[in-house]
C-alpha positions as CSV (number, residue, x, y, z in Angstrom):
1,M,37.6,9.3,7.1
2,I,39.3,12.6,6.4
3,S,42.6,10.9,5.8
4,W,41.0,8.4,3.4
5,F,39.3,11.3,1.5
6,K,42.6,13.2,1.3
7,K,44.4,10.1,0.1
8,H,41.9,9.3,-2.7
9,F,40.7,12.7,-3.8
10,V,43.1,15.4,-2.8
11,P,46.5,15.8,-4.6
12,H,49.3,16.3,-2.0
13,E,52.8,15.0,-1.2
14,G,51.5,12.0,0.7
15,N,50.0,10.5,-2.5
16,E,52.7,12.0,-4.8
17,H,50.1,14.4,-6.0
18,R,48.3,11.5,-7.7
19,P,44.9,10.9,-6.0
20,H,44.2,7.2,-5.8
21,I,40.7,7.4,-7.2
22,L,42.1,8.6,-10.6
23,R,44.9,6.0,-10.8
24,D,44.8,3.2,-13.4
25,S,43.8,0.4,-11.0
26,S,41.0,2.4,-9.3
27,I,39.5,3.5,-12.6
28,R,39.7,0.0,-14.0
29,N,37.9,-1.3,-10.9
30,I,35.2,1.4,-11.1
31,V,34.5,0.8,-14.8
32,A,34.5,-3.0,-14.2
33,I,32.0,-2.7,-11.4
34,V,29.7,-0.4,-13.4
35,I,29.8,-2.8,-16.4
36,F,29.1,-5.8,-14.2
37,L,26.2,-4.1,-12.5
38,E,24.9,-2.9,-15.9
39,I,24.9,-6.5,-17.2
40,F,23.5,-8.3,-14.2
41,A,21.3,-5.6,-12.6
42,F,19.8,-4.1,-15.8
43,L,20.5,-5.9,-19.1
44,I,19.8,-9.5,-18.0
45,P,16.7,-8.7,-16.0
46,T,15.4,-6.4,-18.8
47,L,16.1,-8.7,-21.7
48,T,15.3,-12.1,-20.2
49,R,12.6,-13.8,-18.1
50,I,14.6,-13.4,-14.9
51,N,12.8,-10.1,-14.1
52,M,9.4,-11.7,-14.7
53,E,10.0,-14.8,-12.5
54,G,12.3,-13.7,-9.7
55,G,12.5,-9.9,-9.7
56,M,9.9,-7.6,-11.0
57,A,7.0,-10.1,-11.0
58,A,7.5,-10.8,-7.3
59,V,7.3,-7.3,-6.1
60,L,5.8,-5.0,-8.7
61,P,2.3,-4.6,-7.1
62,G,3.6,-3.1,-3.9
63,V,6.1,-0.9,-5.7
64,L,3.5,0.5,-8.1
65,S,1.1,1.2,-5.3
66,A,3.8,3.2,-3.5
67,L,4.7,5.1,-6.7
68,A,1.0,6.0,-7.2
69,N,0.9,7.3,-3.6
70,Y,4.1,9.3,-4.2
71,E,2.4,11.1,-7.1
72,R,-0.6,11.9,-4.9
73,Q,1.6,13.2,-2.1
74,S,3.4,15.5,-4.6
75,Q,0.1,17.1,-5.3
76,N,-0.9,17.3,-1.6
77,L,-3.6,14.6,-1.9
78,Q,-4.4,11.9,0.6
79,T,-2.6,8.7,-0.1
80,L,-4.6,5.6,-1.1
81,A,-4.9,2.7,1.3
82,V,-3.7,-0.6,-0.2
83,N,-6.7,-2.9,0.0
84,P,-6.0,-6.7,-0.3
85,I,-9.4,-7.1,-1.9
86,L,-8.5,-4.7,-4.7
87,N,-5.2,-6.4,-5.0
88,Q,-7.0,-9.6,-5.6
89,A,-9.3,-8.1,-8.2
90,A,-6.4,-6.5,-10.1
91,E,-4.5,-9.8,-10.0
92,M,-7.5,-11.7,-11.4
93,K,-7.8,-9.1,-14.2
94,A,-4.1,-9.4,-15.0
95,M,-4.2,-13.2,-15.0
96,D,-7.2,-13.2,-17.3
97,M,-5.4,-11.0,-19.8
98,A,-2.2,-13.1,-19.6
99,T,-4.1,-16.4,-19.9
100,K,-6.2,-15.3,-22.9
101,G,-3.6,-13.1,-24.5
102,Y,-5.5,-9.9,-24.8
103,F,-4.8,-6.3,-23.7
104,A,-8.0,-4.4,-23.1
105,H,-10.3,-3.2,-20.3
106,T,-13.0,-5.5,-21.6
107,S,-12.3,-9.2,-22.1
108,P,-13.1,-11.1,-25.3
109,E,-16.2,-12.5,-23.5
110,G,-17.4,-9.0,-22.7
111,K,-16.3,-8.9,-19.0
112,T,-15.8,-5.3,-18.0
113,P,-13.2,-4.1,-15.5
114,W,-15.8,-3.9,-12.8
115,Y,-16.6,-7.6,-13.1
116,W,-13.4,-8.4,-11.3
117,L,-14.3,-6.0,-8.4
118,E,-17.6,-7.7,-7.9
119,K,-16.0,-11.2,-8.2
120,A,-13.5,-10.3,-5.5
121,G,-16.3,-9.1,-3.2
122,Y,-15.6,-5.3,-3.4
123,R,-18.7,-3.1,-3.5
124,Y,-17.7,0.3,-4.8
125,Q,-19.0,3.8,-5.2
126,Y,-16.3,4.9,-7.6
127,A,-13.8,2.8,-9.5
128,G,-11.0,3.2,-12.1
129,E,-8.5,1.0,-13.8
130,N,-5.1,1.5,-15.5
131,L,-3.4,-1.2,-17.5
132,A,0.2,-1.7,-18.7
133,I,2.1,-4.2,-20.8
134,N,5.7,-4.7,-22.0
135,F,7.4,-2.7,-19.2
136,S,10.7,-3.7,-17.6
137,D,10.8,-1.0,-14.9
138,S,8.1,-0.1,-12.4
139,K,8.9,3.6,-12.5
140,D,8.5,3.6,-16.3
141,V,5.0,2.2,-15.8
142,A,4.2,5.0,-13.3
143,N,5.8,7.7,-15.5
144,A,3.9,6.5,-18.6
145,W,0.6,6.7,-16.7
146,M,1.5,10.2,-15.2
147,E,2.5,11.5,-18.7
148,S,-1.0,10.7,-20.0
149,S,-3.6,13.1,-18.7
150,T,-6.4,10.5,-18.6
151,H,-4.3,7.9,-16.7
152,K,-3.0,10.6,-14.4
153,A,-6.6,11.6,-13.6
154,N,-7.2,8.1,-12.3
155,I,-4.1,8.2,-10.1
156,V,-4.8,11.6,-8.6
157,K,-8.6,11.6,-8.5
158,G,-9.9,12.8,-5.2
159,N,-12.9,10.5,-5.1
160,Y,-10.7,7.4,-4.8
161,T,-9.5,6.3,-1.3
162,E,-8.1,2.8,-1.9
163,I,-5.8,1.1,-4.4
164,G,-4.9,-2.4,-5.6
165,T,-2.4,-3.7,-8.1
166,G,-1.9,-7.1,-9.7
167,I,0.4,-8.6,-12.3
168,A,0.7,-11.7,-14.4
169,S,3.1,-13.0,-17.1
170,G,1.9,-14.5,-20.3
171,L,2.0,-14.3,-24.1
172,Y,0.8,-11.2,-26.0
173,E,1.2,-11.2,-29.8
174,G,3.7,-14.0,-29.5
175,R,5.9,-12.2,-27.0
176,E,6.4,-13.2,-23.4
177,T,5.6,-10.2,-21.2
178,I,4.1,-8.9,-18.0
179,F,0.6,-7.7,-17.7
180,V,-0.1,-5.0,-15.1
181,A,-3.5,-3.9,-13.7
182,Q,-4.0,-1.2,-11.1
183,V,-7.4,-0.5,-9.7
184,Y,-8.5,2.6,-7.8
185,A,-11.8,2.8,-5.9
186,N,-13.9,4.1,-3.1
187,P,-16.1,1.5,-1.3
188,L,-19.8,1.9,-0.5
189,A,-20.5,3.2,3.0
190,E,-21.8,-0.1,4.3
191,T,-18.7,-2.0,3.1
192,K,-16.0,0.4,4.2
193,T,-15.5,-1.5,7.4
194,Q,-14.2,-4.4,5.3
195,S,-11.4,-2.2,3.9
196,Q,-8.6,0.0,5.1
197,P,-9.5,3.2,7.0
198,V,-10.8,5.8,4.7
199,K,-10.1,9.5,4.9
200,K,-12.2,12.0,2.9
201,V,-10.5,14.2,0.5
202,A,-11.8,17.4,-1.1
203,S,-12.0,17.1,-4.9
204,S,-13.4,18.8,-7.9
205,A,-13.8,15.6,-9.8
206,T,-17.3,14.8,-10.9
207,R,-19.0,11.4,-10.7
208,Q,-19.8,9.6,-13.9
209,E,-23.1,7.7,-13.5
210,N,-23.3,4.3,-15.3
211,G,-20.5,5.3,-17.7
212,E,-17.1,4.1,-18.6
213,V,-14.0,5.9,-19.9
214,E,-11.5,3.9,-21.9
215,N,-8.1,5.6,-22.7
216,I,-5.3,3.9,-24.5
217,I,-1.6,4.3,-24.8
218,I,0.0,1.5,-27.0
219,A,3.6,0.8,-27.6
220,A,4.7,-1.6,-30.3
221,E,7.5,-2.8,-28.0
222,P,8.2,-2.8,-25.2
223,T,5.7,-0.4,-23.6
224,A,1.9,0.1,-23.5
225,V,-0.7,1.2,-21.0
226,L,-4.5,1.5,-20.8
227,G,-6.7,3.4,-18.5
228,A,-10.4,3.5,-17.7
229,E,-12.8,4.8,-15.0
230,A,-16.5,4.6,-14.0
231,A,-18.9,5.0,-11.2
232,N,-21.1,2.0,-10.4
233,T,-22.2,-0.6,-7.9
234,G,-22.4,-4.3,-8.2
235,E,-23.1,-7.7,-6.5
236,A,-20.1,-9.4,-4.9
237,E,-18.9,-12.9,-4.4
238,N,-16.2,-13.8,-1.9
239,V,-12.8,-15.2,-3.0
240,S,-9.6,-15.8,-1.0
241,I,-7.7,-12.6,-0.2
242,K,-3.9,-12.3,0.0
243,P,-2.4,-10.2,2.8
244,V,-0.7,-7.0,1.9
245,K,3.1,-7.0,2.2
246,Q,5.3,-3.9,1.9
247,P,8.3,-4.5,-0.5
248,A,11.8,-4.5,0.9
249,F,14.6,-2.3,-0.4
250,W,16.1,-5.0,-2.5
251,Q,12.7,-5.8,-4.0
252,K,12.3,-2.2,-5.0
253,F,15.7,-2.4,-6.7
254,F,14.8,-5.3,-8.8
255,A,11.3,-3.9,-9.6
256,S,13.0,-0.8,-11.2
257,P,16.3,-2.0,-12.7
258,R,16.8,1.0,-14.9
259,S,16.0,3.5,-12.2
260,A,18.3,1.6,-9.7
261,M,21.1,1.4,-12.2
262,N,20.7,5.1,-13.0
263,A,21.2,5.9,-9.3
264,I,24.5,3.8,-9.3
265,L,25.6,5.5,-12.5
266,F,24.9,9.0,-11.0
267,A,26.9,8.1,-7.9
268,A,29.9,6.8,-9.9
269,F,29.8,9.8,-12.2
270,G,29.6,12.2,-9.3
271,I,32.6,10.6,-7.5
272,I,34.9,10.7,-10.5
273,S,33.7,14.2,-11.4
274,L,34.6,15.4,-7.8
275,A,38.0,13.8,-8.0
276,L,38.7,15.4,-11.4
277,L,37.5,18.8,-10.2
278,L,39.7,18.8,-7.1
279,Y,42.7,17.6,-9.0
280,I,42.4,20.3,-11.7
281,I,41.8,23.1,-9.1
282,M,44.4,22.0,-6.5
283,K,47.1,20.9,-8.9
284,A,46.8,23.9,-11.3
285,R,50.5,24.3,-12.1
286,Q,51.4,20.7,-12.8
287,H,49.0,18.0,-14.0
288,H,49.5,14.4,-14.7
289,L,47.6,14.0,-18.0
290,D,47.2,10.2,-17.5
291,L,45.1,10.9,-14.4
292,I,42.9,13.4,-16.3
293,A,42.6,10.9,-19.2
294,N,41.6,8.1,-16.8
295,G,38.8,10.3,-15.3
296,L,37.5,11.4,-18.7
297,I,37.4,7.8,-20.0
298,A,35.4,6.6,-17.0
299,L,33.0,9.5,-17.4
300,A,32.6,8.7,-21.1
301,V,31.8,5.1,-20.4
302,I,29.2,5.9,-17.7
303,G,27.8,8.7,-19.9
304,V,27.2,6.2,-22.8
305,I,25.3,3.8,-20.5
306,F,22.6,6.3,-19.7
307,P,21.1,6.6,-23.2
308,V,21.6,2.9,-23.9
309,N,19.5,2.0,-20.8
310,H,16.8,4.6,-21.8
311,Y,16.7,3.1,-25.3
312,W,16.1,-0.4,-24.2
313,S,13.5,0.6,-21.7
314,H,11.5,2.9,-24.1
315,K,12.2,1.2,-27.4
316,N,9.5,2.0,-30.0
317,M,7.1,3.7,-27.5
318,V,4.0,5.1,-29.2
319,I,1.2,7.1,-27.6
320,T,-2.2,6.8,-29.4
321,Q,-5.3,8.9,-29.2
322,S,-7.3,8.3,-26.0
323,L,-10.8,6.8,-26.4
324,D,-13.7,8.2,-24.3
325,Y,-16.8,6.1,-23.8
326,S,-18.3,8.2,-21.0
327,I,-22.1,8.9,-21.1
328,E,-21.4,12.6,-21.0
329,N,-19.4,12.6,-24.2
330,K,-21.8,10.5,-26.2
């Protein structure tokens, strides 16, 4: 390992003071690999239906639940247990939006977010909902929610103990897209045995009786989210429940193409930067300008890809004024 590192990164007589990592063939290979991954790991999944059908759509629920729990852990809050009943409720809500082509907490027929909880057979004490549309990266969904104070409040609310996420693909305003619904809840005491184990968490959040909060972030293209919360109870009817599966590493990769590609770009950028730094420091008296040029060109190519990826993932994002329908604010 040491000899390999010395051969590729350290200028010395054994490599004619020309580290292999900065030579023409190596730089061409690195740039070619980066461009290949950029096309097939980010651009194609982001700009086509591949991410909806085979990548993001297959694994997004588990990834988004994990991201929500990561945010809670960062604030020293108890993680939310993934409940298959809540997953089912969220999926039914996402499917309803995708089938009917609307993006709102309340359906055109007047069905509220809590209708789907009752239909799935989940009796709750507290419940909240965040929605998203036109995203191509799961981390962008989580970041958009966390950047909105009202959506963030749903994710980190201490009253919630369980979580469920559902997605569906369909047409919205003539554009094929993915609908995301994430539900947060705390079951009634008599129904907690049907769910995952619940741990109590201290919280300063207040309960909203018979109220509903609706908060909106809308992006013309490609990003928009919605959030809502309420405290209520309801009648339940049983439906078939899907088992909860944890996403594998490759699934997380395809669920967050931009974030995964950024990790690859950072790694390549760091490797070339290290080679250039060692070459400049250790070969201070005599430099081969072609090696320095190779390194700088590769860094420039990688550096350009970062803003391009950000642009395509956040194109035309707009945040609108939140709407509050809670009883307390009326």
